[in-house]
ZAMARGU-4260 file (C-alpha; in steps of 0.2 Angstrom, whole numbers, plus 5000, padded with zeros to 4 digits):
<rodrens>
0) 4989/4983/4902 | 4982/4968/4915 | 5000/4965/4923 | 4998/4985/4929 | 4981/4986/4935
5) 4986/4970/4944 | 5001/4976/4951 | 4990/4995/4957 | 4978/4983/4964 | 4992/4972/4976
10) 4998/4990/4980 | 4981/4994/4986 | 4977/4978/4996 | 4994/4979/5004 | 4992/4996/5008
15) 5011/5001/5003 | 5015/5017/4995 | 5027/5014/4981 | 5029/5031/4975 | 5048/5034/4973
20) 5052/5016/4975 | 5054/5002/4967 | 5038/4991/4968 | 5039/4973/4977 | 5027/4967/4963
25) 5043/4967/4952 | 5049/4954/4961 | 5035/4944/4962 | 5028/4930/4951 | 5013/4929/4940
30) 5008/4917/4952 | 5013/4924/4970 | 5001/4940/4962 | 4988/4930/4959 | 4990/4921/4976
35) 4989/4940/4984 | 4975/4946/4975 | 4966/4931/4980 | 4969/4932/4997 | 4961/4949/4997
40) 4962/4960/5013 | 4953/4960/5031 | 4947/4977/5028 | 4934/4971/5013 | 4920/4964/5013
45) 4917/4944/5011 | 4909/4947/4995 | 4923/4957/4990 | 4936/4946/4993 | 4925/4932/4985
50) 4925/4942/4971 | 4945/4945/4971 | 4947/4926/4973 | 4937/4922/4958 | 4946/4934/4947
55) 4964/4929/4954 | 4958/4910/4949 | 4952/4914/4932 | 4965/4924/4928 | 4978/4911/4933
60) 4971/4897/4923 | 4968/4908/4908 | 4988/4912/4907
</rodrens>
């Protein structure tokens, strides 16, 4: 469940439509996915990006 939610978050952050395609996240390592989540998006607020970074860091440490 967590991996599916993480992948959807990354698709949203990257603004890529993956409908009908093999998602780019399938080729990524877990570490790379957490790194991308931690980077956030320039379209989000500083506070939101801070929350994403904290969540990514916590998830990475608990794996």
